[in-house]
C-alpha positions as a LaTeX table, in Angstrom:
\begin{tabular}{lrrr}
\hline
Residue & $x$ (\AA) & $y$ (\AA) & $z$ (\AA) \\
\hline
Unk1 & 151.65 & 25.62 & $-24.61$ \\
Unk2 & 153.40 & 22.69 & $-26.78$ \\
Unk3 & 153.84 & 22.49 & $-30.62$ \\
Unk4 & 151.43 & 19.61 & $-30.79$ \\
Unk5 & 148.85 & 21.91 & $-29.36$ \\
Unk6 & 149.06 & 24.49 & $-31.17$ \\
Unk7 & 149.23 & 22.59 & $-34.18$ \\
Unk8 & 145.90 & 21.31 & $-32.46$ \\
Unk9 & 144.22 & 23.89 & $-32.20$ \\
Unk10 & 145.54 & 25.96 & $-35.80$ \\
Unk11 & 145.28 & 22.04 & $-37.88$ \\
Unk12 & 148.40 & 22.24 & $-38.28$ \\
Unk13 & 151.11 & 19.53 & $-37.94$ \\
Unk14 & 153.46 & 20.19 & $-35.34$ \\
Unk15 & 156.15 & 19.87 & $-37.39$ \\
Unk16 & 154.70 & 22.80 & $-39.56$ \\
Unk17 & 154.50 & 24.75 & $-36.27$ \\
Unk18 & 158.16 & 24.11 & $-35.58$ \\
Unk19 & 158.95 & 25.39 & $-39.01$ \\
Unk20 & 156.87 & 27.98 & $-38.54$ \\
Unk21 & 158.68 & 29.27 & $-35.05$ \\
Unk22 & 162.70 & 28.57 & $-36.41$ \\
Unk23 & 161.21 & 30.50 & $-39.37$ \\
Unk24 & 161.49 & 28.35 & $-42.58$ \\
Unk25 & 157.84 & 28.00 & $-43.27$ \\
Unk26 & 155.43 & 31.33 & $-43.02$ \\
Unk27 & 151.66 & 29.95 & $-41.76$ \\
Unk28 & 149.47 & 31.26 & $-45.14$ \\
Unk29 & 146.58 & 34.26 & $-43.93$ \\
Unk30 & 144.06 & 32.09 & $-41.95$ \\
Unk31 & 146.68 & 29.89 & $-39.84$ \\
Unk32 & 147.95 & 33.42 & $-38.92$ \\
Unk33 & 144.21 & 34.43 & $-37.87$ \\
Unk34 & 144.16 & 31.53 & $-35.77$ \\
Unk35 & 147.00 & 32.04 & $-34.46$ \\
Unk36 & 146.37 & 35.33 & $-33.29$ \\
Unk37 & 143.40 & 34.64 & $-31.72$ \\
Unk38 & 145.12 & 32.20 & $-29.72$ \\
Unk39 & 147.39 & 34.15 & $-28.48$ \\
Unk40 & 145.47 & 36.77 & $-28.20$ \\
Unk41 & 147.73 & 39.20 & $-29.85$ \\
Unk42 & 147.37 & 40.83 & $-33.74$ \\
Unk43 & 148.37 & 39.42 & $-37.02$ \\
Unk44 & 151.31 & 42.82 & $-36.82$ \\
Unk45 & 152.76 & 41.86 & $-34.45$ \\
Unk46 & 152.60 & 38.42 & $-34.81$ \\
Unk47 & 154.96 & 39.44 & $-39.01$ \\
Unk48 & 156.95 & 42.53 & $-36.24$ \\
Unk49 & 155.28 & 45.30 & $-38.20$ \\
Unk50 & 154.33 & 46.43 & $-34.88$ \\
Unk51 & 155.90 & 46.06 & $-30.71$ \\
Unk52 & 152.29 & 46.33 & $-29.96$ \\
Unk53 & 150.38 & 42.98 & $-28.96$ \\
Unk54 & 147.19 & 43.96 & $-27.81$ \\
Unk55 & 144.07 & 43.48 & $-28.63$ \\
Unk56 & 142.10 & 46.40 & $-28.69$ \\
Unk57 & 138.37 & 47.59 & $-30.19$ \\
Unk58 & 137.44 & 50.80 & $-30.21$ \\
\hline
\end{tabular}
């Protein structure tokens, strides 16, 4: 998946996604939710609060 395609899905620019990747900028809560949904992971996994990347609904 390219930065451009991720940016398109979450409604941000390619440059913003690049800054997220290198850690210079952090996404807001709404964009974290979109990223977690896009990659099928939890927000905790994205922000490194968990090593568990599976989304499970019980």
